[in-house]
VOBA-1610 file (N, C-alpha, C; in pm, whole numbers, padded with zeros to 5 digits, always signed):
BEGIN
Met+07353+21044+04441Met+07371+21027+04614Met+07466+20889+04632Asn+07470+20791+04555Asn+07563+20686+04562Asn+07631+20687+04489Leu+07625+20756+04354Leu+07753+20756+04325Leu+07844+20768+04399Pro+07919+20861+04447Pro+07981+20903+04525Pro+08062+20827+04677Arg+07937+20702+04687Arg+07936+20662+04787Arg+08012+20537+04766Ala+07997+20518+04620Ala+08077+20363+04530Ala+08177+20421+04531Arg+08247+20511+04447Arg+08393+20600+04376Arg+08440+20633+04565Val+08393+20646+04651Val+08520+20621+04782Val+08531+20452+04887Arg+08425+20359+04833Arg+08429+20243+04842Arg+08523+20142+04787Arg+08526+20205+04634Arg+08581+20107+04509Arg+08739+20127+04569Pro+08792+20219+04619Pro+08957+20171+04593Pro+08995+20038+04726Gly+08907+20109+04847Gly+08930+19975+04956Gly+08864+19817+04928Arg+08755+19815+04846Arg+08733+19693+04707Arg+08855+19629+04657Leu+08952+19733+04563Leu+09050+19726+04519Leu+09158+19634+04552Ala+09117+19723+04676Ala+09234+19646+04781Ala+09297+19505+04853Ala+09107+19492+04892Ala+09036+19381+04967Ala+09056+19268+04858Glu+09041+19267+04731Glu+09075+19217+04626Glu+09187+19161+04574Ala+09302+19251+04618Ala+09453+19148+04543Ala+09549+19176+04647Ala+09501+19194+04842Ala+09544+19090+04870Ala+09480+18956+04895Ala+09381+18932+04875Ala+09283+18816+04894Ala+09377+18731+04757Leu+09439+18775+04655Leu+09458+18718+04518Leu+09615+18693+04577Leu+09703+18771+04678Leu+09806+18795+04701Leu+09825+18606+04795Ile+09749+18633+04877Ile+09731+18519+04979Ile+09688+18414+04930Ala+09613+18410+04832Ala+09570+18330+04726Ala+09683+18192+04671Val+09766+18298+04609Val+09870+18239+04493Val+09995+18268+04645Val+09986+18316+04662Val+10104+18238+04815Val+10037+18068+04878Val+09931+18083+04888Val+09869+17955+04964Val+09874+17823+04847Ala+09821+17878+04730Ala+09818+17806+04588Ala+10006+17729+04568Phe+10113+17882+04578Phe+10247+17837+04494Phe+10284+17655+04540Pro+10317+17624+04714Pro+10314+17498+04746Pro+10303+17405+04685Leu+10173+17358+04632Leu+10066+17294+04557Leu+10105+17317+04423Tyr+10145+17442+04366Tyr+10182+17431+04257Tyr+10317+17359+04226Trp+10366+17393+04284Trp+10548+17297+04315Trp+10589+17183+04341Met+10472+17131+04401Met+10461+16991+04430Met+10424+16924+04317Val+10295+16982+04234Val+10236+16908+04055Val+10339+16896+03940Leu+10423+17030+03986Leu+10528+17054+03821Leu+10683+16972+03891Ser+10710+16948+04017Ser+10849+16869+04096Ser+10796+16729+04001Ala+10639+16664+04008Ala+10620+16568+04005Ala+10673+16508+03860Phe+10621+16602+03783Phe+10654+16609+03633Phe+10752+16634+03549Lys+10850+16709+03654Lys+11013+16745+03620Lys+11070+16595+03598Pro+11142+16601+03496Pro+11279+16484+03487Pro+11403+16545+03661Ala+11421+16376+03706Ala+11473+16361+03726Ala+11614+16491+03756Gly+11690+16522+03623Gly+11753+16634+03631Gly+11786+16767+03664Glu+11601+16766+03651Glu+11537+16907+03649Glu+11487+16962+03799Ile+11490+16832+03856Ile+11492+16851+04011Ile+11580+16870+04107Glu+11703+16800+04096Glu+11815+16827+04114Glu+11899+16935+04050Ser+11823+17004+04007Ser+11961+17112+03933Ser+11948+17199+04038Ser+12065+17279+04069Ser+12152+17396+04174Ser+12046+17503+04114Glu+11974+17516+04004Glu+11898+17611+03955Glu+11800+17637+03947Pro+11687+17586+04025Pro+11503+17523+04005Pro+11471+17640+03893Arg+11382+17569+03864Arg+11246+17689+03768Arg+11137+17656+03801Pro+11042+17769+03759Pro+10881+17720+03796Pro+10814+17674+03678Trp+10862+17621+03606Trp+10842+17578+03465Trp+10966+17443+03416Thr+10850+17364+03354Thr+10944+17255+03295Thr+10921+17286+03115Leu+11016+17238+03014Leu+10956+17250+02916Leu+10976+17072+02838Ala+11020+17002+02946Ala+10993+16813+02941Ala+11026+16801+03067Pro+10816+16779+03024Pro+10698+16691+03142Pro+10723+16547+03130Ser+10742+16467+03222Ser+10777+16341+03253Ser+10653+16284+03331Leu+10669+16187+03309Leu+10561+16048+03385Leu+10630+15995+03440Asp+10788+15941+03487Asp+10836+15870+03525Asp+10812+15864+03669Ala+10798+15958+03707Ala+10781+15950+03822Ala+10636+15921+03897Phe+10549+15952+03828Phe+10403+15815+03849Phe+10446+15743+03780Arg+10490+15656+03672Arg+10523+15501+03674Arg+10594+15470+03818Arg+10663+15525+03806Arg+10743+15447+03991Arg+10604+15451+04096Val+10569+15541+04111Val+10499+15520+04264Val+10352+15455+04232Phe+10255+15457+04095Phe+10215+15342+04070Phe+10281+15201+04032Gly+10425+15175+04029Gly+10434+15051+04025Gly+10484+14975+04126Gln+10462+15069+04230Gln+10491+14982+04381Gln+10385+14917+04370Gln+10393+14768+04413Gln+10322+14667+04449Gln+10181+14664+04563Glu+10276+14750+04662Glu+10192+14779+04777Glu+10093+14928+04757Phe+10128+14984+04646Phe+10085+15189+04671Phe+09875+15171+04662Gly+09836+15036+04609Gly+09706+15028+04598Gly+09614+14967+04727Arg+09712+14902+04782Arg+09664+14881+04936Arg+09667+14973+05022Tyr+09773+15018+04985Tyr+09784+15149+05084Tyr+09658+15284+05093Phe+09664+15320+04954Phe+09541+15395+04884Phe+09429+15367+04896Leu+09342+15223+04995Leu+09270+15210+04981Leu+09203+15166+05128Asn+09338+15148+05202Asn+09327+15212+05375Asn+09328+15307+05359Ser+09400+15417+05323Ser+09384+15551+05369Ser+09211+15579+05361Leu+09169+15493+05261Leu+08954+15564+05204Leu+08939+15489+05346Val+08993+15347+05333Val+08884+15285+05484Val+08878+15371+05635Val+08985+15424+05645Val+09054+15513+05754Val+08972+15624+05792Ala+08947+15657+05623Ala+08864+15794+05656Ala+08751+15807+05639Gly+08730+15683+05576Gly+08582+15701+05516Gly+08511+15655+05660Cys+08605+15564+05746Cys+08507+15481+05892Cys+08521+15645+06005Val+08641+15685+05961Val+08644+15825+06082Val+08543+15951+06022Val+08490+15966+05922Val+08400+16059+05887Val+08213+16032+05939Ile+08182+15953+05923Ile+08138+15863+05924Ile+08099+15893+06064Ala+08162+15778+06127Ala+08120+15740+06268Ala+08154+15907+06376Ser+08291+16028+06322Ser+08245+16099+06416Ser+08161+16242+06419Ala+08069+16163+06222Ala+08007+16273+06229Ala+07826+16197+06309Leu+07877+16119+06265Leu+07693+16044+06347Leu+07764+16074+06510Ile+07852+16046+06609Ile+07840+16037+06716Ile+07835+16197+06755Ala+07904+16317+06680Ala+07890+16392+06700Ala+07773+16481+06687Phe+07729+16455+06585Phe+07562+16506+06578Phe+07483+16476+06710Leu+07483+16349+06740Leu+07414+16285+06865Leu+07415+16384+06997Ala+07556+16375+07049Ala+07628+16405+07142Ala+07646+16518+07150Ala+07623+16670+06989Ala+07582+16795+07011Ala+07412+16812+07023Thr+07295+16720+07007Thr+07196+16761+07036Thr+07185+16706+07174Ala+07183+16613+07218Ala+07172+16602+07322Ala+07261+16733+07490Val+07390+16759+07425Val+07389+16866+07521Val+07353+17014+07450Thr+07272+17062+07413Thr+07175+17126+07335Thr+07051+17118+07364Arg+06952+17028+07375Arg+06838+17012+07378Arg+06769+16961+07485Phe+06878+16888+07605Phe+06864+16839+07692Phe+06926+16918+07799Arg+06889+16898+07876Arg+06940+16958+08054Arg+07003+16840+08135Phe+07094+16842+08191Phe+07143+16718+08319Phe+07279+16824+08363Arg+07307+16735+08486Arg+07397+16808+08558Arg+07539+16675+08468Leu+07596+16837+08489Leu+07731+16832+08479Leu+07758+16867+08350Arg+07696+16931+08284Arg+07662+16957+08117Arg+07741+17106+08065Thr+07736+17185+08142Thr+07835+17330+08125Thr+08072+17242+08134Thr+08073+17167+08227Thr+08162+17103+08284Thr+08210+16997+08162Leu+08109+16937+08113Leu+08135+16821+07990Leu+08161+16939+07871Leu+08138+16995+07853Leu+08143+17127+07702Leu+08277+17160+07767Ile+08284+17214+07913Ile+08453+17280+07900Ile+08568+17157+07887Met+08553+17028+07894Met+08661+16935+07883Met+08636+16911+07747Phe+08551+16916+07668Phe+08507+16913+07532Phe+08668+16975+07479Leu+08629+17137+07481Leu+08718+17245+07482Leu+08873+17224+07485Ile+08847+17137+07636Ile+09007+17192+07664Ile+09063+17038+07561Ala+09014+16894+07546Ala+09103+16838+07459Ala+09077+16852+07330Gln+09065+16994+07255Gln+09072+17050+07191Gln+09237+17140+07204Met+09300+17187+07279Met+09425+17255+07303Met+09530+17108+07423Val+09522+17026+07429Val+09609+16880+07444Val+09682+16843+07296Pro+09782+16837+07283Pro+09900+16872+07143Pro+09894+16719+07108Val+09901+16644+06995Val+09867+16470+06980Val+09989+16407+06975Glu+10119+16502+06983Glu+10184+16445+07039Glu+10234+16416+07219Ala+10192+16506+07199Ala+10149+16448+07392Ala+10075+16313+07408Leu+10030+16273+07350Leu+09920+16138+07368Leu+09961+16056+07278Thr+10093+16082+07175Thr+10130+15889+07119Thr+10130+15826+07191Ile+10249+15854+07301Ile+10299+15742+07396Ile+10155+15681+07433Pro+10125+15777+07514Pro+10013+15662+07598Pro+09872+15632+07504Leu+09892+15637+07388Leu+09782+15563+07309Leu+09810+15468+07236Phe+09970+15454+07241Phe+10075+15346+07137Phe+10062+15199+07265Phe+10045+15263+07405Phe+10057+15166+07538Phe+09902+15112+07569Leu+09785+15206+07523Leu+09677+15166+07504Leu+09666+15065+07410Met+09690+15080+07247Met+09614+15015+07135Met+09699+14870+07157Arg+09794+14936+07302Arg+09908+14732+07295Arg+09842+14714+07322Asp+09777+14722+07470Asp+09689+14651+07530Asp+09606+14631+07501Phe+09540+14689+07402Phe+09363+14627+07350Phe+09394+14531+07213Gly+09537+14548+07188Gly+09540+14442+07051Gly+09563+14422+06971Gln+09529+14629+06952Gln+09488+14706+06819Gln+09609+14738+06745Leu+09734+14721+06752Leu+09821+14783+06747Leu+09893+14708+06539Asn+09893+14761+06451Asn+09923+14710+06347Asn+09820+14649+06269Thr+09659+14742+06355Thr+09511+14721+06261Thr+09538+14862+06222Leu+09382+14800+06106Leu+09383+14983+06090Leu+09292+15078+06214Gly+09264+14993+06260Gly+09120+15017+06422Gly+09265+15101+06519Ser+09364+15108+06527Ser+09418+15144+06571Ser+09441+15305+06518Leu+09432+15325+06377Leu+09417+15471+06305Leu+09274+15563+06315Ile+09187+15447+06323Ile+09049+15499+06335Ile+09016+15544+06491Leu+09030+15494+06559Leu+08962+15491+06699Leu+09030+15620+06740Pro+09179+15672+06737Pro+09267+15800+06766Pro+09191+15925+06727His+09165+15903+06539His+09121+15966+06457His+09011+16012+06531Ile+08891+15904+06563Ile+08748+15951+06571Ile+08744+16057+06678Ala+08864+15971+06827Ala+08829+16083+06977Ala+08892+16192+06966Phe+09003+16171+06819Phe+09043+16369+06870Phe+08993+16473+06706Ser+08894+16391+06663Ser+08800+16473+06571Ser+08628+16553+06677Leu+08600+16430+06728Leu+08500+16490+06843Leu+08431+16612+06898Pro+08579+16639+06921Pro+08553+16794+07033Pro+08509+16907+06907Phe+08581+16888+06852Phe+08576+17022+06724Phe+08400+17014+06647Ala+08408+16881+06672Ala+08228+16845+06571Ala+08148+16940+06610Ile+08175+16821+06791Ile+08066+16859+06859Ile+08027+17015+06825Trp+08180+17108+06936Trp+08185+17216+06936Trp+08077+17290+06853Met+08080+17273+06720Met+08101+17298+06603Met+07931+17284+06535Leu+07870+17160+06569Leu+07734+17115+06572Leu+07641+17155+06671Arg+07697+17191+06782Arg+07605+17260+06930Arg+07532+17413+06850Gly+07621+17462+06812Gly+07572+17627+06689Gly+07466+17557+06583Phe+07500+17461+06538Phe+07375+17461+06422Phe+07240+17414+06525Val+07283+17311+06594Val+07151+17261+06664Val+07080+17338+06751Lys+07126+17454+06799Lys+07077+17542+06898Lys+07022+17609+06780Ala+07073+17687+06660Ala+06993+17744+06607Ala+06852+17702+06528Val+06847+17571+06539Val+06704+17510+06514Val+06597+17559+06606Pro+06478+17622+06587Pro+06383+17686+06734Pro+06321+17585+06757Glu+06274+17570+06862Glu+06248+17505+06928Glu+06079+17439+06914Val+06019+17581+06886Val+05866+17626+06831Val+05866+17417+06682Leu+05982+17432+06612Leu+05963+17392+06507Leu+05953+17172+06542Glu+06028+17195+06673Glu+06011+17015+06723Glu+05898+17014+06819Glu+05856+17097+06866Glu+05742+17116+06927Glu+05577+17111+06839Ala+05658+17154+06702Ala+05500+17134+06604Ala+05509+16980+06560Ala+05669+16941+06553Ala+05645+16798+06530Ala+05605+16700+06609Tyr+05586+16709+06740Tyr+05541+16611+06818Tyr+05437+16605+06826Ile+05348+16776+06851Ile+05215+16770+06792Ile+05120+16789+06646Asp+05221+16667+06575Asp+05158+16619+06460Asp+05209+16463+06456Gly+05234+16429+06528Gly+05253+16316+06608Gly+05432+16242+06562Ala+05521+16329+06525Ala+05622+16237+06494Ala+05695+16198+06626Ser+05752+16128+06638Ser+05855+15985+06741Ser+05951+16150+06714Arg+06046+16117+06853Arg+06183+16200+06886Arg+06256+16162+06764Ala+06292+16034+06800Ala+06389+15936+06652Ala+06316+16013+06455Arg+06160+16004+06507Arg+06173+16073+06331Arg+06239+16229+06356Phe+06188+16298+06449Phe+06264+16419+06430Phe+06367+16481+06440Leu+06423+16361+06485Leu+06566+16403+06488Leu+06615+16339+06310Trp+06634+16261+06294Trp+06681+16223+06182Trp+06625+16223+06055Gln+06472+16302+06038Gln+06441+16358+05925Gln+06406+16472+05910Ile+06422+16545+06017Ile+06377+16685+06059Ile+06513+16806+06082Leu+06589+16730+06196Leu+06676+16800+06240Leu+06801+16764+06191Phe+06785+16664+06151Phe+06973+16584+06048Phe+06981+16709+05882Pro+06859+16705+05820Pro+06878+16749+05722Pro+06924+16897+05762Leu+06895+16965+05813Leu+06903+17124+05896Leu+07048+17159+05900Val+07148+17042+06024Val+07205+17017+06041Val+07350+17017+05982Leu+07294+16936+05813Leu+07361+16900+05780Leu+07522+16961+05704Pro+07471+17079+05663Pro+07560+17175+05662Pro+07670+17187+05720Gly+07633+17183+05806Gly+07730+17186+05939Gly+07833+17050+05961Leu+07748+16959+05939Leu+07840+16788+05970Leu+07903+16803+05783Val+07877+16846+05718Val+07984+16804+05570Val+08135+16908+05664Ala+08079+17020+05691Ala+08203+17091+05719Ala+08300+17036+05804Thr+08174+16975+05915Thr+08325+16867+06038Thr+08407+16763+05945Ser+08322+16704+05896Ser+08397+16611+05782Ser+08442+16640+05702Val+08498+16752+05651Val+08578+16762+05587Val+08749+16819+05704Phe+08733+16827+05757Phe+08839+16867+05930Phe+08832+16687+05924Ser+08802+16626+06007Ser+08817+16470+06029Ser+08865+16421+05859Phe+08793+16436+05760Phe+08904+16348+05647Phe+09023+16402+05595Ile+09012+16513+05622Ile+09200+16616+05587Ile+09304+16512+05698Ser+09219+16521+05832Ser+09300+16451+05944Ser+09326+16328+05919Ala+09256+16256+05858Ala+09257+16097+05853Ala+09352+16069+05768Trp+09313+16151+05674Trp+09353+16115+05447Trp+09563+16124+05498Asn+09581+16275+05616Asn+09696+16344+05590Asn+09780+16240+05709Asp+09672+16144+05778Asp+09779+16117+05909Asp+09934+16054+05898Phe+10047+16098+06003Phe+10145+16057+05947Phe+10184+15986+06089Leu+10171+16016+06163Leu+10189+16035+06336Leu+10159+15897+06388Phe+10051+15851+06365Phe+09977+15758+06394Phe+10022+15661+06319Ala+09993+15642+06219Ala+10093+15548+06100Ala+10171+15512+06117Lys+10288+15599+06185Lys+10426+15585+06153Lys+10434+15512+06249Ser+10357+15543+06444Ser+10305+15463+06588Ser+10287+15360+06609Phe+10185+15384+06457Phe+10073+15181+06551Phe+10119+15112+06444Ile+10148+15165+06361Ile+10214+15039+06239Ile+10349+14996+06229Ile+10357+14874+06296Ile+10521+14856+06336Ile+10534+14787+06215Ser+10532+14639+06225Ser+10570+14548+06125Ser+10437+14501+05999Asp+10385+14528+06057Asp+10249+14442+05902Asp+10239+14569+05834Thr+10302+14574+05752Thr+10278+14683+05608Thr+10221+14648+05526Ser+10124+14582+05520Ser+09977+14530+05497Ser+09884+14681+05591Gln+09954+14686+05670Gln+09834+14786+05715Gln+09871+14928+05717Ser+09962+14943+05590Ser+09979+15078+05590Ser+09893+15213+05539Thr+09903+15288+05509Thr+09810+15389+05457Thr+09910+15526+05378Leu+09863+15548+05298Leu+09948+15682+05182Leu+10039+15702+05293Pro+10051+15777+05327Pro+10139+15908+05414Pro+10279+15804+05437Met+10264+15659+05482Met+10376+15568+05545Met+10408+15517+05327Ala+10357+15485+05251Ala+10420+15549+05103Ala+10510+15615+05078Leu+10494+15704+05148Leu+10606+15814+05064Leu+10736+15820+05128Leu+10778+15724+05260Leu+10878+15670+05271Leu+10977+15568+05185Val+10851+15529+05095Val+10912+15431+04989Val+10980+15502+04927Phe+10953+15646+04860Phe+11097+15720+04768Phe+11178+15794+04877Tyr+11137+15827+05005Tyr+11260+15861+05057Tyr+11397+15837+05166Lys+11478+15827+05068Lys+11583+15720+05143Lys+11691+15872+05187Pro+11759+15859+05304Pro+11812+15916+05305Pro+11956+15939+05220Asp+12021+15882+05203Asp+12105+15910+05114Asp+12061+15935+04968Asp+11969+15905+04923Asp+11913+15878+04755Asp+11813+15924+04737Pro+11711+16011+04804Pro+11560+16044+04827Pro+11569+16075+04658Asp+11461+15977+04669Asp+11301+16021+04510Asp+11254+16117+04491Trp+11299+16293+04513Trp+11216+16332+04514Trp+11073+16365+04410Gly+11120+16319+04258Gly+11025+16321+04181Gly+10958+16207+04206Gly+10948+16087+04319Gly+10847+15989+04364Gly+10756+16057+04484Val+10836+16094+04537Val+10800+16162+04644Val+10646+16260+04581Met+10658+16353+04532Met+10599+16475+04483Met+10495+16394+04366Ala+10486+16329+04337Ala+10389+16235+04238Ala+10317+16134+04405Ala+10408+16093+04451Ala+10312+16028+04532Ala+10171+16118+04627Ser+10255+16244+04693Ser+10197+16339+04766Ser+10083+16401+04645Thr+10149+16366+04513Thr+09962+16405+04407Thr+09907+16371+04360Val+09914+16233+04419Val+09812+16154+04415Val+09760+16157+04498Met+09815+16145+04664Met+09772+16154+04733Met+09614+16285+04785Thr+09678+16363+04703Thr+09637+16500+04694Thr+09503+16510+04610Ile+09481+16466+04515Ile+09336+16389+04398Ile+09201+16375+04497Pro+09229+16246+04573Pro+09079+16265+04637Pro+09023+16385+04767Val+09160+16430+04826Val+09137+16524+04917Val+09055+16698+04811Leu+09092+16679+04675Leu+09039+16811+04630Leu+08877+16693+04546Ile+08911+16608+04493Ile+08756+16570+04504Ile+08646+16603+04612Phe+08682+16543+04680Phe+08568+16553+04864Phe+08568+16681+04860Phe+08633+16776+04815Phe+08602+16932+04772Phe+08556+16964+04773Val+08539+16934+04649Val+08460+16963+04532Val+08292+16913+04526Leu+08247+16804+04568Leu+08179+16738+04564Leu+08075+16760+04695Val+08139+16808+04838Val+08082+16880+04945Val+08121+17066+04922Gln+08128+17136+04821Gln+08167+17300+04814Gln+08069+17381+04874Arg+07963+17353+04827Arg+07856+17397+04847Arg+07758+17378+04954Arg+07735+17299+05009Arg+07705+17255+05168Arg+07823+17282+05275Leu+07960+17294+05202Leu+08069+17351+05291Leu+08091+17504+05322Val+08028+17565+05208Val+08057+17673+05255Val+07910+17768+05336Ser+07833+17662+05332Ser+07701+17722+05353Ser+07746+17711+05511Gly+07789+17582+05546Gly+07860+17495+05711Gly+07925+17620+05777Leu+08010+17636+05690Leu+08075+17780+05796Leu+08019+17862+05780Gly+07960+17853+05681Gly+07890+18073+05701Gly+07787+18064+05820Gly+07721+17935+05834Gly+07618+17904+05928Gly+07435+17911+05832Ala+07439+17733+05754Ala+07291+17762+05711Ala+07185+17773+05741Val+07197+17751+05897Val+07093+17707+05926Val+06997+17816+06010Lys+06885+17882+05956Lys+06836+18037+05968Lys+06635+17962+06071Asp+06660+18093+06177Asp+06555+18082+06202Asp+06435+18116+06131
//
């Protein structure tokens, strides 16, 4: 009885696996080309007949990248910005999602709709107003001018996503905790927080990538003090309109990608459960 059914499903499963493999190759190819170009000699990069391989790998591009005196500072600045954005947005989003889910108050629905509308506004449309806002607060040429906007832009998505995780935690669990003598703060941090941690990890990944790869705010808000620049700005050192150093650009981009990959490896299990909805009744 089960054998014919398995035979019927097999062609569809093979087609799905083949499609998934093809999509994975298409998505991974730009990453492969970036790493390959970082190891190619300058002559092969500038060749009119590019090849998807190299027989003479070179580390010259990486030497030029790490030879830049400010590269280490740019790397540290990016870590500070991304770390502050991830921690602050996760904590604020957790508290806000708990508030809009567990408490009844006026204009709650309006507030949620405003969160949704905020996600629809293009970042480019708010760059100029944010520039004047940062100028008035004296935050230009500081890391704060990068941290605050990214926290603001990551919160709507994080709150919407965490709201589902908080709502999935049964209220009887909260009532049982109160009966056992737990305070609201203890329930919040010792019971609810671990249960929604997969959702926090999922939202933190998006916050980290957005802050780590940001170029628009870094270019707009860091004007004169290059010591406050981040890694995306380091790419401009190697890109010159008349004579761009594509090997340096690709090597710097490869170095930028490594922390993101490490972050994914560290949180991949919780990320998968978070995206799939790990909290169950």
